[in-house]
Chimera marker file (.cmm) of the C-alpha trace (Angstrom):
<marker_set name="trace">
<marker id="1" x="48.813" y="165.748" z="-41.811" r="1" g="1" b="0" radius="0.5"/>
<marker id="2" x="51.824" y="163.535" z="-42.309" r="1" g="1" b="0" radius="0.5"/>
<marker id="3" x="51.126" y="161.430" z="-39.200" r="1" g="1" b="0" radius="0.5"/>
<marker id="4" x="47.433" y="160.557" z="-39.102" r="1" g="1" b="0" radius="0.5"/>
<marker id="5" x="44.934" y="158.275" z="-37.383" r="1" g="1" b="0" radius="0.5"/>
<marker id="6" x="43.600" y="155.355" z="-39.428" r="1" g="1" b="0" radius="0.5"/>
<marker id="7" x="40.103" y="156.865" z="-39.717" r="1" g="1" b="0" radius="0.5"/>
<marker id="8" x="41.585" y="159.913" z="-41.466" r="1" g="1" b="0" radius="0.5"/>
<marker id="9" x="42.567" y="157.840" z="-44.485" r="1" g="1" b="0" radius="0.5"/>
<marker id="10" x="39.783" y="155.234" z="-44.132" r="1" g="1" b="0" radius="0.5"/>
<marker id="11" x="36.627" y="157.166" z="-43.144" r="1" g="1" b="0" radius="0.5"/>
<marker id="12" x="34.302" y="154.446" z="-44.492" r="1" g="1" b="0" radius="0.5"/>
<marker id="13" x="35.887" y="151.730" z="-42.340" r="1" g="1" b="0" radius="0.5"/>
<marker id="14" x="34.022" y="151.808" z="-38.993" r="1" g="1" b="0" radius="0.5"/>
<marker id="15" x="36.645" y="149.555" z="-37.374" r="1" g="1" b="0" radius="0.5"/>
<marker id="16" x="39.373" y="152.138" z="-38.027" r="1" g="1" b="0" radius="0.5"/>
<marker id="17" x="37.680" y="154.720" z="-35.788" r="1" g="1" b="0" radius="0.5"/>
<marker id="18" x="38.547" y="153.145" z="-32.433" r="1" g="1" b="0" radius="0.5"/>
<marker id="19" x="42.183" y="152.319" z="-33.184" r="1" g="1" b="0" radius="0.5"/>
<marker id="20" x="44.337" y="154.577" z="-31.021" r="1" g="1" b="0" radius="0.5"/>
<marker id="21" x="47.670" y="152.742" z="-30.848" r="1" g="1" b="0" radius="0.5"/>
<marker id="22" x="48.534" y="152.674" z="-34.563" r="1" g="1" b="0" radius="0.5"/>
<marker id="23" x="48.980" y="155.437" z="-37.103" r="1" g="1" b="0" radius="0.5"/>
<marker id="24" x="49.674" y="156.140" z="-40.750" r="1" g="1" b="0" radius="0.5"/>
<marker id="25" x="52.708" y="158.027" z="-42.008" r="1" g="1" b="0" radius="0.5"/>
<marker id="26" x="51.359" y="159.598" z="-45.143" r="1" g="1" b="0" radius="0.5"/>
<marker id="27" x="48.707" y="157.617" z="-46.981" r="1" g="1" b="0" radius="0.5"/>
<marker id="28" x="50.686" y="154.388" z="-47.359" r="1" g="1" b="0" radius="0.5"/>
<marker id="29" x="52.718" y="153.467" z="-44.246" r="1" g="1" b="0" radius="0.5"/>
<marker id="30" x="50.929" y="151.773" z="-41.340" r="1" g="1" b="0" radius="0.5"/>
<marker id="31" x="52.945" y="151.843" z="-38.106" r="1" g="1" b="0" radius="0.5"/>
<marker id="32" x="51.973" y="149.731" z="-35.078" r="1" g="1" b="0" radius="0.5"/>
<marker id="33" x="54.377" y="150.475" z="-32.216" r="1" g="1" b="0" radius="0.5"/>
<marker id="34" x="54.755" y="147.983" z="-29.401" r="1" g="1" b="0" radius="0.5"/>
<marker id="35" x="53.751" y="149.696" z="-26.173" r="1" g="1" b="0" radius="0.5"/>
<marker id="36" x="53.704" y="146.768" z="-23.734" r="1" g="1" b="0" radius="0.5"/>
<marker id="37" x="56.986" y="146.074" z="-21.968" r="1" g="1" b="0" radius="0.5"/>
<marker id="38" x="58.462" y="142.682" z="-22.907" r="1" g="1" b="0" radius="0.5"/>
<marker id="39" x="55.943" y="142.033" z="-25.705" r="1" g="1" b="0" radius="0.5"/>
<marker id="40" x="57.195" y="140.156" z="-28.782" r="1" g="1" b="0" radius="0.5"/>
<marker id="41" x="53.916" y="140.317" z="-30.703" r="1" g="1" b="0" radius="0.5"/>
<marker id="42" x="50.880" y="142.542" z="-30.894" r="1" g="1" b="0" radius="0.5"/>
<marker id="43" x="47.452" y="142.763" z="-32.501" r="1" g="1" b="0" radius="0.5"/>
<marker id="44" x="47.260" y="145.044" z="-35.524" r="1" g="1" b="0" radius="0.5"/>
<marker id="45" x="44.158" y="146.246" z="-37.345" r="1" g="1" b="0" radius="0.5"/>
<marker id="46" x="44.615" y="146.424" z="-41.122" r="1" g="1" b="0" radius="0.5"/>
<marker id="47" x="42.140" y="148.906" z="-42.655" r="1" g="1" b="0" radius="0.5"/>
<marker id="48" x="39.651" y="147.556" z="-45.172" r="1" g="1" b="0" radius="0.5"/>
<marker id="49" x="39.730" y="148.136" z="-48.904" r="1" g="1" b="0" radius="0.5"/>
<marker id="50" x="43.410" y="147.446" z="-49.536" r="1" g="1" b="0" radius="0.5"/>
<marker id="51" x="45.975" y="144.717" z="-48.950" r="1" g="1" b="0" radius="0.5"/>
<marker id="52" x="49.006" y="145.463" z="-46.778" r="1" g="1" b="0" radius="0.5"/>
<marker id="53" x="52.613" y="144.249" z="-47.053" r="1" g="1" b="0" radius="0.5"/>
<marker id="54" x="55.116" y="143.955" z="-44.249" r="1" g="1" b="0" radius="0.5"/>
<marker id="55" x="57.944" y="146.418" z="-44.759" r="1" g="1" b="0" radius="0.5"/>
<marker id="56" x="60.400" y="143.802" z="-43.445" r="1" g="1" b="0" radius="0.5"/>
<marker id="57" x="59.202" y="140.536" z="-45.020" r="1" g="1" b="0" radius="0.5"/>
<marker id="58" x="56.820" y="141.557" z="-47.857" r="1" g="1" b="0" radius="0.5"/>
<marker id="59" x="54.165" y="139.232" z="-46.357" r="1" g="1" b="0" radius="0.5"/>
<marker id="60" x="50.745" y="140.290" z="-47.707" r="1" g="1" b="0" radius="0.5"/>
<marker id="61" x="47.842" y="140.734" z="-45.276" r="1" g="1" b="0" radius="0.5"/>
<marker id="62" x="44.272" y="141.314" z="-46.381" r="1" g="1" b="0" radius="0.5"/>
<marker id="63" x="42.689" y="144.549" z="-45.179" r="1" g="1" b="0" radius="0.5"/>
<marker id="64" x="39.639" y="144.682" z="-42.936" r="1" g="1" b="0" radius="0.5"/>
<marker id="65" x="41.011" y="142.310" z="-40.338" r="1" g="1" b="0" radius="0.5"/>
<marker id="66" x="42.736" y="142.188" z="-36.980" r="1" g="1" b="0" radius="0.5"/>
<marker id="67" x="45.860" y="140.024" z="-36.884" r="1" g="1" b="0" radius="0.5"/>
<marker id="68" x="48.451" y="139.036" z="-34.315" r="1" g="1" b="0" radius="0.5"/>
<marker id="69" x="51.851" y="139.975" z="-35.743" r="1" g="1" b="0" radius="0.5"/>
<marker id="70" x="55.392" y="139.293" z="-34.651" r="1" g="1" b="0" radius="0.5"/>
<marker id="71" x="57.130" y="142.240" z="-33.014" r="1" g="1" b="0" radius="0.5"/>
<marker id="72" x="60.582" y="141.291" z="-31.769" r="1" g="1" b="0" radius="0.5"/>
<marker id="73" x="62.444" y="143.917" z="-29.771" r="1" g="1" b="0" radius="0.5"/>
<marker id="74" x="64.468" y="145.095" z="-32.782" r="1" g="1" b="0" radius="0.5"/>
<marker id="75" x="61.579" y="145.384" z="-35.267" r="1" g="1" b="0" radius="0.5"/>
<marker id="76" x="58.621" y="147.787" z="-35.216" r="1" g="1" b="0" radius="0.5"/>
<marker id="77" x="55.621" y="146.404" z="-37.131" r="1" g="1" b="0" radius="0.5"/>
<marker id="78" x="55.434" y="148.560" z="-40.266" r="1" g="1" b="0" radius="0.5"/>
<marker id="79" x="53.245" y="147.817" z="-43.290" r="1" g="1" b="0" radius="0.5"/>
<marker id="80" x="52.657" y="149.572" z="-46.585" r="1" g="1" b="0" radius="0.5"/>
<marker id="81" x="49.764" y="149.463" z="-48.991" r="1" g="1" b="0" radius="0.5"/>
<marker id="82" x="50.250" y="146.702" z="-51.509" r="1" g="1" b="0" radius="0.5"/>
<marker id="83" x="51.015" y="148.192" z="-54.911" r="1" g="1" b="0" radius="0.5"/>
<marker id="84" x="52.125" y="151.467" z="-53.411" r="1" g="1" b="0" radius="0.5"/>
<marker id="85" x="54.146" y="153.452" z="-55.891" r="1" g="1" b="0" radius="0.5"/>
<marker id="86" x="56.318" y="154.777" z="-53.059" r="1" g="1" b="0" radius="0.5"/>
<marker id="87" x="57.606" y="151.536" z="-51.564" r="1" g="1" b="0" radius="0.5"/>
<marker id="88" x="59.077" y="149.055" z="-54.062" r="1" g="1" b="0" radius="0.5"/>
<marker id="89" x="60.409" y="146.832" z="-51.268" r="1" g="1" b="0" radius="0.5"/>
<marker id="90" x="61.602" y="144.186" z="-53.690" r="1" g="1" b="0" radius="0.5"/>
<marker id="91" x="64.340" y="146.592" z="-54.726" r="1" g="1" b="0" radius="0.5"/>
<marker id="92" x="65.511" y="147.290" z="-51.160" r="1" g="1" b="0" radius="0.5"/>
<marker id="93" x="68.111" y="145.227" z="-49.376" r="1" g="1" b="0" radius="0.5"/>
<marker id="94" x="68.702" y="145.204" z="-45.625" r="1" g="1" b="0" radius="0.5"/>
<link id1="1" id2="2" r="1" g="1" b="0" radius="0.2"/>
<link id1="2" id2="3" r="1" g="1" b="0" radius="0.2"/>
<link id1="3" id2="4" r="1" g="1" b="0" radius="0.2"/>
<link id1="4" id2="5" r="1" g="1" b="0" radius="0.2"/>
<link id1="5" id2="6" r="1" g="1" b="0" radius="0.2"/>
<link id1="6" id2="7" r="1" g="1" b="0" radius="0.2"/>
<link id1="7" id2="8" r="1" g="1" b="0" radius="0.2"/>
<link id1="8" id2="9" r="1" g="1" b="0" radius="0.2"/>
<link id1="9" id2="10" r="1" g="1" b="0" radius="0.2"/>
<link id1="10" id2="11" r="1" g="1" b="0" radius="0.2"/>
<link id1="11" id2="12" r="1" g="1" b="0" radius="0.2"/>
<link id1="12" id2="13" r="1" g="1" b="0" radius="0.2"/>
<link id1="13" id2="14" r="1" g="1" b="0" radius="0.2"/>
<link id1="14" id2="15" r="1" g="1" b="0" radius="0.2"/>
<link id1="15" id2="16" r="1" g="1" b="0" radius="0.2"/>
<link id1="16" id2="17" r="1" g="1" b="0" radius="0.2"/>
<link id1="17" id2="18" r="1" g="1" b="0" radius="0.2"/>
<link id1="18" id2="19" r="1" g="1" b="0" radius="0.2"/>
<link id1="19" id2="20" r="1" g="1" b="0" radius="0.2"/>
<link id1="20" id2="21" r="1" g="1" b="0" radius="0.2"/>
<link id1="21" id2="22" r="1" g="1" b="0" radius="0.2"/>
<link id1="22" id2="23" r="1" g="1" b="0" radius="0.2"/>
<link id1="23" id2="24" r="1" g="1" b="0" radius="0.2"/>
<link id1="24" id2="25" r="1" g="1" b="0" radius="0.2"/>
<link id1="25" id2="26" r="1" g="1" b="0" radius="0.2"/>
<link id1="26" id2="27" r="1" g="1" b="0" radius="0.2"/>
<link id1="27" id2="28" r="1" g="1" b="0" radius="0.2"/>
<link id1="28" id2="29" r="1" g="1" b="0" radius="0.2"/>
<link id1="29" id2="30" r="1" g="1" b="0" radius="0.2"/>
<link id1="30" id2="31" r="1" g="1" b="0" radius="0.2"/>
<link id1="31" id2="32" r="1" g="1" b="0" radius="0.2"/>
<link id1="32" id2="33" r="1" g="1" b="0" radius="0.2"/>
<link id1="33" id2="34" r="1" g="1" b="0" radius="0.2"/>
<link id1="34" id2="35" r="1" g="1" b="0" radius="0.2"/>
<link id1="35" id2="36" r="1" g="1" b="0" radius="0.2"/>
<link id1="36" id2="37" r="1" g="1" b="0" radius="0.2"/>
<link id1="37" id2="38" r="1" g="1" b="0" radius="0.2"/>
<link id1="38" id2="39" r="1" g="1" b="0" radius="0.2"/>
<link id1="39" id2="40" r="1" g="1" b="0" radius="0.2"/>
<link id1="40" id2="41" r="1" g="1" b="0" radius="0.2"/>
<link id1="41" id2="42" r="1" g="1" b="0" radius="0.2"/>
<link id1="42" id2="43" r="1" g="1" b="0" radius="0.2"/>
<link id1="43" id2="44" r="1" g="1" b="0" radius="0.2"/>
<link id1="44" id2="45" r="1" g="1" b="0" radius="0.2"/>
<link id1="45" id2="46" r="1" g="1" b="0" radius="0.2"/>
<link id1="46" id2="47" r="1" g="1" b="0" radius="0.2"/>
<link id1="47" id2="48" r="1" g="1" b="0" radius="0.2"/>
<link id1="48" id2="49" r="1" g="1" b="0" radius="0.2"/>
<link id1="49" id2="50" r="1" g="1" b="0" radius="0.2"/>
<link id1="50" id2="51" r="1" g="1" b="0" radius="0.2"/>
<link id1="51" id2="52" r="1" g="1" b="0" radius="0.2"/>
<link id1="52" id2="53" r="1" g="1" b="0" radius="0.2"/>
<link id1="53" id2="54" r="1" g="1" b="0" radius="0.2"/>
<link id1="54" id2="55" r="1" g="1" b="0" radius="0.2"/>
<link id1="55" id2="56" r="1" g="1" b="0" radius="0.2"/>
<link id1="56" id2="57" r="1" g="1" b="0" radius="0.2"/>
<link id1="57" id2="58" r="1" g="1" b="0" radius="0.2"/>
<link id1="58" id2="59" r="1" g="1" b="0" radius="0.2"/>
<link id1="59" id2="60" r="1" g="1" b="0" radius="0.2"/>
<link id1="60" id2="61" r="1" g="1" b="0" radius="0.2"/>
<link id1="61" id2="62" r="1" g="1" b="0" radius="0.2"/>
<link id1="62" id2="63" r="1" g="1" b="0" radius="0.2"/>
<link id1="63" id2="64" r="1" g="1" b="0" radius="0.2"/>
<link id1="64" id2="65" r="1" g="1" b="0" radius="0.2"/>
<link id1="65" id2="66" r="1" g="1" b="0" radius="0.2"/>
<link id1="66" id2="67" r="1" g="1" b="0" radius="0.2"/>
<link id1="67" id2="68" r="1" g="1" b="0" radius="0.2"/>
<link id1="68" id2="69" r="1" g="1" b="0" radius="0.2"/>
<link id1="69" id2="70" r="1" g="1" b="0" radius="0.2"/>
<link id1="70" id2="71" r="1" g="1" b="0" radius="0.2"/>
<link id1="71" id2="72" r="1" g="1" b="0" radius="0.2"/>
<link id1="72" id2="73" r="1" g="1" b="0" radius="0.2"/>
<link id1="73" id2="74" r="1" g="1" b="0" radius="0.2"/>
<link id1="74" id2="75" r="1" g="1" b="0" radius="0.2"/>
<link id1="75" id2="76" r="1" g="1" b="0" radius="0.2"/>
<link id1="76" id2="77" r="1" g="1" b="0" radius="0.2"/>
<link id1="77" id2="78" r="1" g="1" b="0" radius="0.2"/>
<link id1="78" id2="79" r="1" g="1" b="0" radius="0.2"/>
<link id1="79" id2="80" r="1" g="1" b="0" radius="0.2"/>
<link id1="80" id2="81" r="1" g="1" b="0" radius="0.2"/>
<link id1="81" id2="82" r="1" g="1" b="0" radius="0.2"/>
<link id1="82" id2="83" r="1" g="1" b="0" radius="0.2"/>
<link id1="83" id2="84" r="1" g="1" b="0" radius="0.2"/>
<link id1="84" id2="85" r="1" g="1" b="0" radius="0.2"/>
<link id1="85" id2="86" r="1" g="1" b="0" radius="0.2"/>
<link id1="86" id2="87" r="1" g="1" b="0" radius="0.2"/>
<link id1="87" id2="88" r="1" g="1" b="0" radius="0.2"/>
<link id1="88" id2="89" r="1" g="1" b="0" radius="0.2"/>
<link id1="89" id2="90" r="1" g="1" b="0" radius="0.2"/>
<link id1="90" id2="91" r="1" g="1" b="0" radius="0.2"/>
<link id1="91" id2="92" r="1" g="1" b="0" radius="0.2"/>
<link id1="92" id2="93" r="1" g="1" b="0" radius="0.2"/>
<link id1="93" id2="94" r="1" g="1" b="0" radius="0.2"/>
</marker_set>
């Protein structure tokens, strides 16, 4: 499926099984919507085995950890697998 739970792509990561408020778009995009009214940050689980980069800032986050990330009203937390061939963010300009 195009939109998939984390455990679908990371079946060997036991921490990915219980995550029900994040999803992957394809194999490389991790989306963590903010579901709490008025929230400006949220906790995001980054699946183990790969590093993740913020789609907006290119900040690298190590996989296999839970992190508190900034989530201002105008920005959905979106991350892509580091070294993904589909998302050369350095070449994008916003």
